[in-house]
Every structure is written in C-alpha cells, then in structure tokens.
C-alpha positions as YAML, in Angstrom:
chain: A
units: angstrom
residues:
- id: 1
  name: MET
  ca: [95.28, 139.89, 61.01]
- id: 2
  name: LEU
  ca: [93.70, 142.80, 59.41]
- id: 3
  name: ILE
  ca: [95.49, 142.20, 56.20]
- id: 4
  name: VAL
  ca: [94.64, 138.47, 56.27]
- id: 5
  name: GLU
  ca: [91.20, 139.23, 56.86]
- id: 6
  name: ARG
  ca: [91.13, 141.76, 53.91]
- id: 7
  name: ASN
  ca: [92.67, 139.33, 51.69]
- id: 8
  name: LYS
  ca: [90.27, 136.67, 52.46]
- id: 9
  name: VAL
  ca: [87.21, 139.00, 51.96]
- id: 10
  name: LEU
  ca: [88.79, 140.16, 48.58]
- id: 11
  name: ARG
  ca: [89.18, 136.58, 47.41]
- id: 12
  name: ALA
  ca: [85.64, 135.71, 48.32]
- id: 13
  name: ALA
  ca: [84.29, 138.60, 46.55]
- id: 14
  name: LYS
  ca: [86.20, 137.88, 43.57]
- id: 15
  name: ARG
  ca: [85.33, 134.30, 43.58]
- id: 16
  name: GLY
  ca: [81.53, 135.00, 43.35]
- id: 17
  name: GLY
  ca: [79.18, 132.57, 44.44]
- id: 18
  name: ASN
  ca: [77.26, 133.25, 47.71]
- id: 19
  name: PHE
  ca: [79.20, 136.17, 49.01]
- id: 20
  name: LEU
  ca: [76.73, 136.92, 51.78]
- id: 21
  name: GLU
  ca: [76.78, 133.09, 52.96]
- id: 22
  name: TRP
  ca: [80.69, 133.42, 53.08]
- id: 23
  name: VAL
  ca: [80.56, 136.58, 54.95]
- id: 24
  name: ASP
  ca: [78.31, 134.90, 57.54]
- id: 25
  name: GLU
  ca: [80.46, 132.04, 57.73]
- id: 26
  name: PHE
  ca: [83.68, 133.77, 58.01]
- id: 27
  name: TYR
  ca: [82.39, 136.15, 60.71]
- id: 28
  name: ASP
  ca: [80.60, 133.57, 62.88]
- id: 29
  name: GLY
  ca: [84.04, 132.30, 63.34]
- id: 30
  name: TYR
  ca: [85.63, 135.43, 63.67]
- id: 31
  name: ALA
  ca: [86.32, 134.96, 67.65]
- id: 32
  name: SER
  ca: [88.29, 131.75, 66.73]
- id: 33
  name: PHE
  ca: [90.07, 133.85, 63.72]
- id: 34
  name: SER
  ca: [91.09, 136.78, 65.99]
- id: 35
  name: GLN
  ca: [92.12, 134.44, 68.83]
- id: 36
  name: GLU
  ca: [94.56, 132.64, 66.32]
- id: 37
  name: TYR
  ca: [96.11, 135.93, 65.34]
- id: 38
  name: LEU
  ca: [96.08, 137.85, 68.55]
- id: 39
  name: GLY
  ca: [96.02, 135.18, 71.20]
- id: 40
  name: PRO
  ca: [99.79, 134.58, 71.35]
- id: 41
  name: SER
  ca: [100.84, 138.17, 71.35]
- id: 42
  name: ILE
  ca: [98.24, 139.25, 73.97]
- id: 43
  name: SER
  ca: [99.32, 136.38, 76.28]
- id: 44
  name: ALA
  ca: [102.93, 137.33, 75.87]
- id: 45
  name: ILE
  ca: [102.51, 141.04, 76.51]
- id: 46
  name: ALA
  ca: [99.94, 140.30, 79.51]
- id: 47
  name: SER
  ca: [102.43, 138.17, 81.15]
- id: 48
  name: HIS
  ca: [104.77, 141.31, 81.51]
- id: 49
  name: GLU
  ca: [102.40, 144.09, 81.47]
- id: 50
  name: ASN
  ca: [99.59, 144.39, 84.21]
- id: 51
  name: ASN
  ca: [97.69, 147.12, 82.10]
- id: 52
  name: VAL
  ca: [96.64, 144.75, 79.07]
- id: 53
  name: HIS
  ca: [93.06, 143.37, 79.07]
- id: 54
  name: THR
  ca: [93.29, 140.35, 77.27]
- id: 55
  name: PHE
  ca: [89.43, 140.03, 77.40]
- id: 56
  name: GLY
  ca: [89.13, 143.45, 76.07]
- id: 57
  name: ALA
  ca: [91.54, 142.72, 73.38]
- id: 58
  name: LEU
  ca: [89.47, 140.00, 72.01]
- id: 59
  name: ALA
  ca: [86.19, 141.69, 72.73]
- id: 60
  name: ALA
  ca: [87.61, 144.51, 70.58]
- id: 61
  name: ALA
  ca: [88.65, 142.27, 67.66]
- id: 62
  name: GLU
  ca: [85.21, 140.66, 67.82]
- id: 63
  name: ASP
  ca: [83.67, 144.28, 67.81]
- id: 64
  name: HIS
  ca: [85.67, 144.99, 64.62]
- id: 65
  name: GLY
  ca: [84.47, 141.74, 63.09]
- id: 66
  name: ASP
  ca: [80.97, 142.79, 63.52]
- id: 67
  name: ARG
  ca: [81.20, 146.08, 62.28]
- id: 68
  name: ALA
  ca: [83.16, 144.68, 59.10]
- id: 69
  name: ARG
  ca: [80.31, 142.10, 58.59]
- id: 70
  name: SER
  ca: [77.65, 144.98, 58.70]
- id: 71
  name: GLN
  ca: [79.44, 147.02, 56.28]
- id: 72
  name: LEU
  ca: [79.88, 144.08, 53.75]
- id: 73
  name: ILE
  ca: [76.28, 143.17, 54.12]
- id: 74
  name: GLU
  ca: [75.23, 146.68, 53.34]
- id: 75
  name: LEU
  ca: [77.65, 146.90, 50.54]
- id: 76
  name: THR
  ca: [76.10, 143.76, 48.79]
- id: 77
  name: GLY
  ca: [72.86, 145.55, 48.75]
- id: 78
  name: VAL
  ca: [74.08, 147.95, 46.01]
- id: 79
  name: ALA
  ca: [76.56, 145.69, 44.28]
- id: 80
  name: THR
  ca: [76.02, 143.16, 41.42]
- id: 81
  name: PRO
  ca: [77.81, 140.12, 40.83]
- id: 82
  name: ASN
  ca: [80.16, 141.99, 38.27]
- id: 83
  name: THR
  ca: [81.03, 144.69, 40.63]
- id: 84
  name: LEU
  ca: [81.05, 143.14, 44.11]
- id: 85
  name: HIS
  ca: [84.97, 142.65, 43.84]
- id: 86
  name: GLU
  ca: [85.64, 146.27, 42.75]
- id: 87
  name: LEU
  ca: [83.34, 147.71, 45.40]
- id: 88
  name: VAL
  ca: [84.95, 145.56, 48.17]
- id: 89
  name: LYS
  ca: [88.24, 146.46, 46.85]
- id: 90
  name: GLY
  ca: [87.46, 150.12, 46.93]
- id: 91
  name: GLN
  ca: [86.38, 150.01, 50.57]
- id: 92
  name: LYS
  ca: [88.88, 151.83, 53.00]
- id: 93
  name: PRO
  ca: [91.07, 149.19, 54.75]
- id: 94
  name: PRO
  ca: [90.28, 148.67, 58.39]
- id: 95
  name: SER
  ca: [92.40, 150.97, 60.72]
- id: 96
  name: ALA
  ca: [94.49, 148.90, 63.13]
- id: 97
  name: ASP
  ca: [94.90, 152.04, 65.11]
- id: 98
  name: ARG
  ca: [91.66, 151.94, 66.57]
- id: 99
  name: LEU
  ca: [91.84, 148.05, 67.46]
- id: 100
  name: VAL
  ca: [95.25, 148.58, 69.06]
- id: 101
  name: ASP
  ca: [94.04, 151.57, 71.04]
- id: 102
  name: ALA
  ca: [91.05, 149.51, 72.41]
- id: 103
  name: ILE
  ca: [93.37, 146.59, 73.35]
- id: 104
  name: PHE
  ca: [96.01, 148.47, 75.25]
- id: 105
  name: LYS
  ca: [93.48, 151.08, 76.88]
- id: 106
  name: GLY
  ca: [90.85, 148.43, 77.53]
- id: 107
  name: GLY
  ca: [88.27, 150.52, 76.09]
- id: 108
  name: LEU
  ca: [85.86, 149.21, 73.32]
- id: 109
  name: ASP
  ca: [84.45, 152.66, 72.93]
- id: 110
  name: ASN
  ca: [87.61, 153.96, 71.31]
- id: 111
  name: ALA
  ca: [87.60, 151.09, 68.85]
- id: 112
  name: ALA
  ca: [84.04, 151.59, 67.77]
- id: 113
  name: ALA
  ca: [84.82, 155.17, 66.52]
...
C-alpha cells in the first residue's frame, strides 16, 4: 500500500498541474484507498487472532494519510513547478514498521512517532 501511495504521489508531482488539488483529492479518499489494500488482510488475520484491532488498523492508516498530506502540503510551499518532483522523490519513504506496529498493537501513538 505504501509503495502504491508513493508511486501515485511521484507520478502526480511529475505530471505537474495543480499538485495541491491532487493531494487533497487523493488524501480525502485515503480511507477507501487504505481499506482497499488493508481490508482483506486485516479481516483474514482478525478472523484468527483476537488481538488484532481492525478499527485501529484502518485508523492507523488514516493517521498516516493525514501526516503524509501535511508533509506534501508543506513541501509544496518551498517547491517550484520545476523542482517539485525531485523534492518529492527525495523525501524519505514512509516507514511500514510504524504502521504495522500500530495495527498489531492497536496503538495509534506508536504510529505517530
């Protein structure tokens, strides 16, 4: 999911146009996006494991989406149309470790670090 998200963001930054509008549109739909990628796995695991918090998993993904949106908006404040793609590309990819910890431990505080 994180790789797909990163690729979508990179393509949008490279394409140009109104990147901020794209960011808002993409992250407004992030709950559906994360459900599409995480939903089947979370449901399968939850059916076998009592300690998996499915609501927490999707909430952790949405929290990640909120942080990613904020970072991209902040980045566009210093970018020009010519430098946006390279600045986005230079961003450190999101860590799956924090998201996985939040999903399995049910703690959003761990994911926000």
